[in-house]
Structure formats: structure tokens, C-alpha cells
N, C-alpha and C positions, 0 to 999 in steps of 0.2 A: 599161445598161438591158437590152441583149440577154442579158447574163449572167443577170440575174434571170428573164427570160422562159424561157431555156433550162433554168434550174434548176427552175422551176415545171413545165415540160413533163416534165422528167426525173422529178420527184416524182409527177406524175400517172401516168406510165407505170409507175413502181415500185409505186404503190398498185394500179393495174389488174392488174399481174402478181401481186401478193400476193393480191388478191381472187380472181383466177382459180385460183391454187394452193389457196387456202383452200376455195373452192367444190368443187373436184375432191376434195380430202381429205375433206370432210364427206360428200359423195355416196358415195365409196368406203367409208368407215367405216359409213355407214348401210346400204349394200347388204350388206356383210359381216355386220353385226349381224343383219339380218333373215333372211339365208339360214342363218346359224347357229341362230337361234331356230326356224326351220322344221324343221331337222334334228332338233333336240331334241324338238319336238312329234311328229315322225314316229316317233321312238324311243319316246316315251311312249305313242302310239297302238298301236304294235306290241306293247309290253309289256302294255297293257290288253287287246288281243285275245287274247294268250296266257293271261292270267289268266281271261278270260271262258270260253275254251275249256276250261281246266282245271276251272273250276267246273261247266260243263255235263257234263263227263265224270264228275266226282265225284257229281253229282246223278243221273246215269244208272245208277250202280251202287247196289245196295241198301245200307242202312246197316250190315248185318252182313257185307259183303264178298261179296255174291251172285255177281258175275261171275267171281271167281277162287277159289271155294270148292267143294271136292268132298267129299261125304259118302258113306261106304262102310260097309256092313254094319249089323248090329243090335247095340246096346250101350247104354251109359249116358251118352254124350256128347250134349248137346243141339245139334242142327244144324237150324236153321230150323223148330223145332217138332217134329222127329223125333228119336228116340233112336238114335244110330249108334255103331259101334265106332271108326271113324276119321274125322277131319275134317281135310282139307288145305286151307290157304288162304295167300294172300299171294304166290302165284307169278304171273308175268306174262311176256309176250313183248315188252314195250315196250323192253327193252334191246337187242334184236337188230335 
């Protein structure tokens, strides 16, 4: 009889240990999943901010390249409604 009682107690302890290990495992995996998801969201937000700033800069320049275009002299080239001899555009200091 005592053999069966000790066997039952051993099985209960084994189940309790298994339940404890399972609980820790599920908690840890849930924590890692949510922290990884938050990092991905932070990256998405960062990329979104970069995109918004790029769009604002694009809207700040005129459609014909106003910020980085220089018109020189009198001639036959149309430059913002004026006829000029030379029109330089497309240069920028962003790479420096």
C-alpha cells in the first residue's frame, strides 16, 4: 500500500515539475515574441518617418527643380518662364 502511495506522490511531483517548466517556457516564448514584434514596429515607424521627411523635402522644391537650378544669360532655353543661354540643374550638396 505504501508503494502505491509513494508512487502517486512521485507522479504528482513529476506533474508539478512538468507544469512549472511548461509555464516558464510559455512565458519566456511570449516575452521574446512580443519584444521582437515591438522592434519590428519601431523599424517600420522609423522607415515611415524617413519616407514622410523625403516627401516633405520633395514638396518643398518646385516641380521644375527650383532649388538646384541656375539660369545664366540671355538665349533660347526656357528656364522658369525666362529665355536663358545656360541652365544648370541637378547638383546638390546632400552627398557631402
